[in-house]
C-alpha positions in Angstrom: 17.7 -13.5 92.9 21.1 -13.5 94.4 22.6 -14.5 97.8 26.5 -14.4 98.8 27.3 -17.0 101.4 30.3 -16.8 103.7 30.7 -19.7 105.7 31.6 -17.8 109.4 33.0 -18.8 112.8 31.0 -16.0 114.1 29.1 -13.0 112.4 27.2 -10.0 113.9 25.4 -6.8 112.2 25.0 -3.6 113.9 23.0 -0.5 113.3 23.9 2.6 115.0 26.6 0.7 116.6 24.0 -1.4 118.5 23.8 -5.3 117.9 20.4 -6.3 116.0 21.8 -9.9 115.0 24.7 -12.2 115.7 25.4 -16.1 115.4 28.0 -18.5 116.3 29.2 -21.1 113.2 27.1 -20.9 110.4 26.2 -19.0 107.2 26.1 -15.1 106.6 23.7 -14.8 103.9 23.3 -11.6 102.2 20.4 -11.8 100.2 19.4 -9.7 96.9 15.7 -9.7 95.3 15.9 -8.7 91.9 13.2 -7.7 89.4 10.9 -10.4 88.5 11.6 -12.7 91.4 8.7 -14.5 93.2 7.7 -16.5 96.0 8.4 -19.7 94.6 11.9 -18.7 93.8 12.7 -17.7 97.4 11.7 -21.5 98.3 14.1 -22.5 95.9 16.9 -20.1 97.2 16.1 -21.2 100.8 16.3 -25.0 99.9 19.7 -24.6 98.2 21.3 -22.7 101.0 20.0 -25.1 103.7 21.3 -28.1 101.7 24.5 -26.6 100.3 27.1 -28.8 101.7 30.2 -26.5 102.7 30.7 -27.7 106.0 33.7 -30.2 106.8 32.8 -33.9 107.8 34.7 -36.3 110.0 37.3 -36.6 107.0 37.9 -32.9 106.7 35.6 -32.9 103.3 33.2 -30.2 102.6 30.3 -32.4 102.6 28.0 -31.1 105.3 24.9 -28.5 105.3 24.0 -25.7 107.6 21.3 -28.0 108.7 23.7 -31.0 109.5 26.1 -28.9 111.9 22.5 -26.9 113.4 24.7 -23.8 112.3 23.3 -20.4 112.2 21.9 -18.2 109.5 22.3 -14.7 109.4 20.4 -13.2 106.8 21.3 -9.4 105.8 19.7 -7.3 102.9 22.0 -6.7 100.4 20.6 -4.9 97.2 24.0 -4.0 95.7 24.3 -7.6 94.8 22.2 -6.5 91.5 24.8 -3.9 90.7 25.3 -3.9 86.8 29.0 -2.4 86.2 28.9 -3.2 82.5 28.1 0.7 81.4 31.0 2.4 83.2 32.4 3.2 86.6 29.2 4.1 88.5 27.2 0.9 89.4 23.2 0.5 88.2 21.0 -1.0 90.6 18.2 -1.2 88.2 18.1 -4.9 88.3 17.0 -4.7 92.1 13.6 -5.4 93.0 11.5 -2.0 93.7 11.8 -1.1 97.6 8.6 -2.6 98.5 8.7 -5.9 96.6 12.3 -6.1 97.9 11.4 -6.1 101.8 8.4 -8.3 100.9 10.8 -10.7 99.4 13.0 -10.4 102.1 10.5 -10.8 104.9 9.2 -14.0 103.2 12.9 -15.5 102.9 13.3 -14.8 106.6 10.1 -16.3 107.5 10.5 -19.0 105.8 14.1 -19.9 106.9 12.7 -19.4 110.6 10.2 -22.0 109.8 12.9 -24.2 108.4 15.7 -23.8 110.5 16.5 -23.3 114.4 19.0 -20.5 114.5 18.0 -17.5 112.3 19.0 -14.0 112.9 18.7 -11.0 110.5 19.7 -7.3 110.0 17.5 -4.4 109.4 15.8 -3.9 105.8 17.2 -0.8 104.0 19.0 0.3 107.5 22.6 1.5 107.2 24.1 -1.5 108.7 28.0 -2.4 110.0 28.5 -6.3 109.4 31.0 -8.0 111.3 32.3 -11.4 110.5 35.2 -14.1 110.9 35.2 -15.8 107.6 35.7 -19.4 108.2 38.1 -20.7 105.1 37.2 -18.6 103.8 34.5 -19.9 101.9 32.7 -17.3 99.9 30.1 -18.8 97.4 27.9 -16.7 95.5 24.1 -18.0 94.1 22.1 -16.3 91.3 18.7 -17.8 90.4 16.2 -16.6 88.1 12.4 -17.6 87.6 12.1 -20.3 84.9 11.5 -18.9 81.5 11.2 -22.6 79.7 14.5 -23.6 80.7 16.6 -24.7 83.4 17.6 -21.8 86.0 21.3 -21.1 86.5 22.1 -22.5 90.1 19.0 -24.7 90.4 
């Protein structure tokens, strides 16, 4: 499972030039389910994102989470985060979850985010979207997690 977080002053996503989701200050979360991902990984990824301290405290240090600041989450499906460019110049997306499983995991991630956080907006799964954002900082953080296979998962 992968996510690319961007700390934003504001962000919105449009489909066919119509707004479908927007937030003020918070995190834009580009979310990618990969083959082998499961429900437990959704919970781990969401927990990491909600607790990640990327917002400034009173001293200007990145020491506050999106929950601490009551910032928004704009969650956008992004299967291209699974791109493998090692074999040439055309990316391969075979590492991405199959569309039905990707949708299920994305929907689960969004539902659990809404249950745990007060401000959650989304894009539209598998739609051609235009994402508009004002990156704050800029702060952009990639996160990758894998289901445990006997050892500690990266990013956990």
